[in-house]
C-alpha positions in Angstrom: 1.7 -1.4 32.1 -0.2 -4.7 33.7 -2.7 -4.0 36.7 -2.9 -6.4 39.4 0.6 -8.5 39.3 2.6 -7.9 42.6 6.2 -7.2 42.7 6.2 -6.1 39.1 5.2 -2.6 38.8 5.8 -0.7 35.7 8.2 -2.9 34.5 6.1 -4.3 31.3 5.6 -0.5 30.1 8.5 -0.4 28.0 7.9 2.7 26.6 7.7 4.6 29.8 11.0 6.6 30.0 12.2 4.8 33.1 11.9 1.6 31.8 12.7 2.3 28.4 16.6 3.2 29.2 16.9 -0.5 30.2 16.3 -1.4 26.2 17.9 -1.0 23.0 15.4 -0.2 20.2 16.3 -1.0 16.6 14.2 -0.7 13.5 15.5 -2.4 10.5 13.5 -3.1 6.8 13.0 -6.9 5.2 10.7 -9.1 3.9 8.1 -11.2 5.7 6.2 -14.2 3.5 6.8 -12.0 0.5 5.6 -8.8 2.1 8.0 -5.6 2.6 8.0 -5.0 6.4 9.7 -2.5 8.9 11.1 -4.6 12.2 11.1 -3.0 15.3 13.0 -5.0 17.8 13.3 -4.0 21.7 16.0 -6.1 23.5 17.5 -5.6 26.7 20.8 -3.6 27.1 23.2 -6.1 27.9 23.7 -6.2 32.0 20.0 -5.0 32.2 18.5 -8.5 31.3 17.2 -9.2 34.8 15.8 -5.7 35.3 13.4 -6.1 32.5 10.2 -8.3 31.9 10.7 -8.5 27.9 13.5 -10.6 26.9 12.8 -9.4 23.4 9.9 -8.1 21.3 9.7 -8.3 17.5 7.1 -6.2 15.3 6.9 -6.8 11.7 4.8 -3.8 10.0 3.9 -3.9 6.5 5.6 -1.0 4.9 2.6 -0.7 2.9 0.2 0.5 5.4 1.8 -0.2 9.0 -0.4 -3.3 9.6 1.5 -5.8 12.6 1.6 -9.0 10.2 3.9 -10.8 13.2 4.9 -10.5 16.6 7.4 -12.7 18.6 7.5 -12.2 22.5 9.7 -13.4 24.9 8.7 -12.4 28.8 10.3 -13.6 32.1 10.5 -12.3 35.5 11.3 -14.0 39.0 9.3 -12.0 42.4 9.6 -13.6 45.6 6.6 -15.2 45.1 6.2 -16.2 41.4 7.9 -16.3 38.2 7.4 -17.0 34.7 9.0 -17.7 31.5 6.5 -17.2 28.4 7.6 -17.4 24.6 4.3 -16.1 21.6 4.4 -16.0 18.6 1.4 -14.6 16.9 1.0 -14.0 12.8 -2.0 -11.8 11.8 -4.4 -11.9 8.3 -6.8 -9.7 6.9 -10.3 -11.0 7.3 -13.5 -9.3 7.4 -11.9 -5.9 6.9 -10.1 -6.3 10.3 -6.7 -7.7 10.9 -7.3 -10.7 13.0 -4.4 -13.2 14.3 -4.3 -16.0 12.2 -1.8 -18.4 14.3 -0.4 -18.3 17.8 2.3 -20.4 19.0 2.6 -20.6 23.0 5.1 -21.8 24.9 5.5 -20.9 29.1 5.5 -22.2 32.6 4.0 -20.2 35.3 5.2 -20.6 38.8 3.3 -18.9 41.9 4.6 -20.0 45.5 1.7 -21.8 46.5 0.8 -23.8 43.4 2.2 -26.4 41.2 4.3 -25.0 38.3 1.9 -24.5 35.0 3.6 -25.7 32.0 1.5 -24.7 28.5 2.8 -25.3 25.0 0.5 -25.1 22.1 -0.4 -23.5 18.4 -3.4 -22.7 17.5 -4.7 -21.6 13.6 -7.2 -19.7 13.5 -9.8 -19.2 10.6 -12.6 -16.8 9.7 
């Protein structure tokens, strides 16, 4: 749940029963960067695309220890006073005994009716 964002309610809480019923959830198996992974996907059910925040959520879990090796997000929402459309890709690495982000790609825009639209696109590589 996201606190402090008006008019969105609990739409970001995709595992709550009232929101989960708007999504199809899939669990797949595939290789990602040479590692065997489980892939979890959440996508809106047909006809429910305008009722949800996550347009797609995909997570790759390494099979050997269930660590998250990558996650792709696509979120959008329109309310009376604001809208946003954001895509993010996050890749992880093991460093200092922890699983940490190693690369983040962000492409998004936000608009609040009293402000100019903000557009941001960046990629960052993190090293530890």
